[in-house]
C-alpha positions in Angstrom: 0.8 -16.6 10.1 2.2 -14.7 7.0 5.7 -14.2 6.5 7.2 -10.5 5.9 8.1 -11.7 2.4 4.2 -12.3 1.9 3.4 -8.3 3.2 5.8 -7.1 0.7 3.5 -7.5 -2.3 1.3 -4.7 -1.8 2.2 -1.7 -3.8 0.5 1.6 -3.7 2.2 4.7 -5.6 -0.3 7.0 -5.6 -2.3 7.6 -2.9 -2.8 11.2 -1.3 -0.7 11.5 2.0 -2.8 14.4 2.9 -5.6 11.9 3.7 -5.8 11.2 7.3 -4.9 7.9 8.7 -7.1 5.4 10.7 -6.4 4.4 14.3 -5.3 0.6 14.8 -8.2 0.0 16.7 -10.4 1.3 13.7 -9.0 -1.8 11.7 -9.9 -4.2 14.4 -13.7 -3.2 14.1 -13.2 -2.5 10.6 -13.6 0.1 8.1 -16.8 0.4 5.7 -16.8 2.1 2.4 -19.7 1.9 -0.5 -19.2 1.9 -3.7 -20.1 0.5 -7.2 -18.6 -3.0 -8.6 -17.6 -2.9 -12.3 -15.8 -6.4 -12.5 -13.2 -8.5 -12.7 -11.1 -10.6 -14.8 -7.8 -12.9 -14.6 -4.6 -11.0 -15.3 -0.9 -12.1 -15.7 1.4 -11.1 -12.7 2.0 -7.4 -13.3 5.6 -6.2 -13.7 4.9 -2.7 -13.8 2.5 0.1 -13.3 1.6 0.5 -16.7 0.4 -3.2 -17.1 -1.8 -2.5 -14.1 -3.5 0.6 -15.4 -4.2 -1.0 -18.7 -6.2 -4.3 -17.2 -8.1 -1.4 -15.1 -9.2 0.4 -18.4 -9.6 -2.6 -20.2 -12.2 -4.0 -17.6 -13.8 -0.8 -17.5 -14.5 -0.3 -21.3 -15.3 -4.1 -21.9 -18.0 -4.1 -19.1 -19.4 -0.8 -20.3 -19.4 -2.3 -23.9 -21.4 -5.5 -23.1 -24.0 -3.2 -21.1 -23.1 -5.0 -17.7 -24.6 -2.7 -15.0 -22.6 -1.9 -12.2 -23.6 -3.4 -8.6 -23.5 -1.6 -5.2 -21.2 -2.8 -2.9 -20.0 -2.6 0.7 -15.9 -2.8 1.2 -15.1 -3.7 4.5 -11.4 -3.3 5.4 -9.9 -4.7 8.4 -7.3 -6.9 10.0 -8.8 -9.8 8.4 -8.4 -8.6 5.1 -10.7 -6.7 2.5 -14.4 -7.9 2.2 -16.6 -7.3 -0.8 -20.2 -7.8 -0.3 -23.5 -6.7 -2.3 -25.8 -4.0 -1.3 -28.2 -5.1 0.7 -32.0 -4.5 -0.9 -35.1 -4.7 1.4 -37.7 -7.0 0.0 -41.2 -7.4 1.7 -39.5 -6.6 5.0 -36.9 -9.7 4.8 -33.4 -8.9 4.4 -31.1 -10.7 1.8 -29.3 -13.5 3.3 -25.6 -12.3 4.2 -24.2 -15.6 2.8 -25.9 -14.9 -0.7 -24.7 -11.6 -0.4 -21.1 -12.5 0.1 -18.8 -11.5 -3.1 -15.1 -11.5 -2.4 -12.8 -11.7 0.5 -9.1 -11.3 0.4 -6.7 -11.4 3.2 -4.3 -8.4 3.4 -1.4 -10.2 2.2 -2.7 -11.4 -0.9 -3.3 -8.0 -2.3 -0.8 -7.6 -4.5 -1.8 -4.0 -5.9 -4.3 -0.9 -5.3 -4.6 2.3 -6.7 -7.1 4.5 -8.6 -7.3 5.7 -12.2 -5.1 8.9 -12.9 -7.7 9.6 -15.8 -11.0 9.0 -13.6 -10.0 9.7 -9.8 -13.4 8.1 -9.0 -11.9 4.7 -10.6 -9.9 2.6 -8.2 -9.1 -0.9 -8.3 -6.5 -3.7 -6.6 -5.2 -6.9 -7.9 -5.1 -9.8 -5.5 -4.0 -13.1 -5.6 -6.7 -16.3 -5.3 -6.2 -18.7 -2.7 -7.8 -21.5 -4.8 -6.0 -21.3 -8.3 -3.1 -18.9 -7.3 -4.1 -16.6 -9.8 -4.3 -12.8 -10.0 -7.4 -10.9 -10.2 -7.8 -7.2 -11.0 -11.2 -5.9 -9.4 -12.5 -2.6 -10.5 -15.0 -0.5 -8.4 -16.3 3.6 -9.0 -16.7 5.6 -6.0 -19.4 8.4 -6.0 -16.4 10.8 -5.1 -13.0 11.0 -6.1 -12.2 11.8 -2.3 -13.9 8.7 -1.4 -11.8 6.2 -3.8 -8.5 8.2 -2.5 -9.6 7.3 1.0 -10.3 3.6 0.2 -6.8 3.6 -1.6 -5.1 5.3 1.3 -7.2 3.0 3.8 -5.8 -0.5 2.2 -2.4 0.9 2.1 -2.4 1.4 5.8 -4.0 -2.0 6.2 -1.1 -3.3 5.0 1.4 -1.4 7.5 -1.2 -2.4 10.5 -1.1 -6.2 9.4 2.7 -6.5 8.9 3.2 -4.5 12.7 0.7 -7.4 14.0 2.7 -10.3 12.2 5.9 -9.1 13.6 4.4 -8.6 16.8 2.7 -12.2 16.9 5.9 -13.6 16.1 8.0 -11.7 18.8 5.6 -13.3 21.3 5.6 -16.6 20.2 9.5 -16.5 20.2 9.1 -15.6 23.8 6.5 -18.3 24.6 9.0 -20.9 23.4 11.7 -19.7 25.3 9.2 -19.9 28.5 8.1 -23.3 27.7 11.7 -24.6 27.0 12.8 -23.0 30.6 9.8 -24.8 32.2 10.5 -28.1 30.6 14.1 -27.7 31.8 13.1 -27.0 35.3 10.8 -30.1 35.4 13.6 -32.2 34.1 16.1 -31.1 36.9 13.4 -32.0 39.5 13.0 -35.4 38.2 16.6 -35.9 38.0 18.6 -34.3 41.1 22.0 -33.7 40.2 23.0 -34.6 43.9 22.0 -37.6 45.8 23.0 -37.7 49.4 22.9 -41.7 49.9 25.1 -41.8 46.7 27.5 -39.5 48.1 27.7 -41.4 51.4 28.0 -44.6 49.5 30.9 -42.9 47.6 32.6 -41.7 50.9 32.6 -45.2 52.5 34.3 -46.7 49.5 36.9 -44.1 49.4 37.9 -43.8 53.0 40.2 -46.9 53.8 39.5 -49.0 57.2 42.3 -49.0 59.4 42.7 -51.7 61.8 44.6 -51.2 65.0 47.8 -53.8 65.1 47.4 -55.9 68.2 50.9 -57.4 69.2 51.3 -61.1 69.7 50.8 -62.2 73.5 53.8 -64.4 73.2 56.4 -61.6 72.8 55.3 -60.2 75.7 55.2 -63.6 77.7 58.4 -64.3 76.6 60.5 -61.2 76.2 60.9 -58.0 77.7 62.1 -54.7 76.0 64.6 -52.7 77.1 64.4 -49.7 75.6 66.0 -45.8 76.8 63.0 -43.0 76.7 65.8 -40.7 75.5 66.4 -42.6 72.6 62.8 -41.6 71.1 63.2 -38.5 68.7 60.1 -36.4 69.7 60.3 -34.4 66.4 60.0 -37.4 64.4 57.4 -39.8 66.1 57.4 -42.4 63.3 61.0 -43.3 63.6 61.6 -45.4 66.8 65.3 -46.3 68.0 65.9 -50.1 68.0 65.1 -51.9 71.5 67.6 -54.6 72.8 66.0 -58.0 73.8 66.9 -60.1 76.8 65.8 -63.2 77.3 64.4 -64.6 80.7 66.0 -67.2 82.9 69.8 -68.0 83.7 72.8 -66.3 82.4 74.5 -69.8 81.3 71.4 -70.5 78.9 71.9 -69.4 75.2 70.6 -66.0 74.2 67.3 -66.7 71.8 67.4 -63.9 69.4 63.9 -62.9 68.3 62.4 -61.1 65.7 63.0 -57.4 65.7 60.0 -55.9 66.4 59.0 -52.4 65.6 56.1 -49.9 67.1 54.8 -47.3 65.3 53.2 -44.7 67.4 50.5 -42.7 66.2 51.0 -38.7 67.0 
């Protein structure tokens, strides 16, 4: 796709703004003009309008001095470029092959300059850069009417504007398509790799939850000892703090007292 810098090559200082413009649809179909092709020569890259006009006039006078006849051609201006073909001549009810009749074709963004000669308004020319040699060529034509030459110049200038607009729109559409593709790729990636896994969450929950086993008191304590505990000594406000309980051994009073280890009970509220 041609860049904006490439489309800035076209320069046209003298087309008549009174000439009506064509619709954008017309450039998609192609706008046809008829003229005579004088000739073309390779020129250095022009730096001023004086050099362009000088090249235009030199071609005209040199080809005239050599006796080279002008060729009838058809110019078609469209979004595809400027196409120049030789005029078709009917010979024995057979048309000339269109491929053989083809003369020149330049994309609009390769046209560097288009204008007509101020000394002879029937003469117009354009300078384009060749795609193969990358050199500049000046092509000179002559129209049957002054107004026709001005229309050609005006139409080529408008074709530049239309193609530049289409280039910007195509760039914007391509950028939107790239954004949509990136969003679709992101959604597909999220579906393949979900962020949440229920099984994984359950495993992590079980690992973090401590396993509390109930404390089972030893049966020997219940067998050998009895607890003497006053219920009033329990503090209701703090169920985890329990008053110590006295321990009394079974049997006769004469037997010595056996002191058992202290036992604390934890009441879960």
